[in-house]
C-alpha positions in Angstrom: 0.0 0.0 0.0 1.2 3.5 -0.9 2.2 5.6 2.1 -0.4 8.1 3.3 0.6 11.6 4.6 -0.5 11.4 8.2 1.5 14.2 9.8 2.2 17.9 9.4 5.4 19.7 10.5 4.6 22.6 12.6 6.4 25.9 12.6 8.8 26.3 15.5 12.0 28.3 16.0 14.3 26.0 18.0 17.7 24.8 17.0 17.6 21.2 18.0 14.0 20.1 17.8 11.0 20.0 15.4 7.3 19.9 16.2 4.8 17.8 14.5 1.1 16.8 14.6 0.3 13.3 13.5 -2.8 11.2 13.2 -3.0 8.1 15.4 -5.8 5.9 16.9 -7.0 5.9 20.4 -4.8 2.8 21.1 -1.7 4.9 20.3 -0.4 2.6 17.5 2.5 4.9 16.7 4.2 4.4 20.1 5.4 0.9 19.2 6.7 2.2 15.9 8.7 5.0 17.6 10.2 2.4 20.0 11.2 0.2 17.1 12.9 3.1 15.4 14.5 4.2 18.7 13.1 7.7 18.6 12.6 9.8 21.7 9.3 11.6 21.3 8.1 14.3 23.7 4.3 14.3 23.6 2.2 17.4 23.9 -1.5 17.7 23.8 -3.9 15.3 22.1 -7.1 16.1 20.3 -9.5 13.2 20.4 -12.3 13.2 17.9 -15.6 12.1 19.5 -17.2 10.8 16.3 -14.1 9.1 14.9 -11.5 6.6 16.3 -8.6 8.9 15.7 -6.5 11.3 17.7 -4.3 14.2 16.6 -1.1 14.1 18.6 1.3 17.0 19.0 4.9 16.2 19.7 8.5 17.3 19.5 11.4 15.3 18.3 15.1 16.0 17.9 16.1 17.2 14.5 18.5 14.3 14.1 15.6 11.9 14.5 13.6 13.4 11.6 14.1 10.6 9.1 13.5 7.8 11.6 10.3 9.7 12.7 9.1 9.9 9.1 10.0 6.2 8.5 8.0 5.2 11.6 4.9 7.2 10.5 5.3 5.7 7.0 4.5 2.3 8.5 1.3 3.6 10.2 -1.0 3.0 7.3 -0.3 -0.8 7.2 -0.4 -1.0 10.9 -3.8 0.8 11.1 -5.3 -1.4 8.4 -4.1 -4.5 10.2 -5.8 -3.2 13.4 -9.1 -2.8 11.5 -9.0 1.0 10.8 -10.0 0.6 7.2 -10.9 4.3 6.7 -7.5 5.6 8.0 -6.0 6.5 4.6 -9.2 8.5 3.7 -9.4 10.2 7.1 -5.7 11.3 6.9 -6.1 12.5 3.3 -9.2 14.6 4.1 -7.8 16.0 7.3 -4.3 16.8 6.0 -5.8 18.3 2.8 -8.1 20.6 4.8 -5.4 21.7 7.2 -3.0 22.4 4.3 -5.6 24.5 2.5 -6.3 26.5 5.7 -2.6 27.2 6.1 -2.4 28.5 2.5 -5.4 30.7 3.1 -3.9 32.4 6.2 
């Protein structure tokens, strides 16, 4: 399956870290992927959708972990499909598309 864009890099002005928002499920499927890639993630707030099974997680990572972070999130689609979240690719596509368009409009 083709990788789905399931994260957005947020604007920040620090030298050693980057901030992201990514789409996960309520069971925190990404945690295991981060452990497998040996990435230290500092979690911020979570937005939990009441009508969907997904959460938007805000986090910080070290800049040196950028590629491993992206690699881990690249594995999310398959993991989510195996967990039974069949609409994950469509949900990500719709949400990321709407957020990207809002950013361009601002």
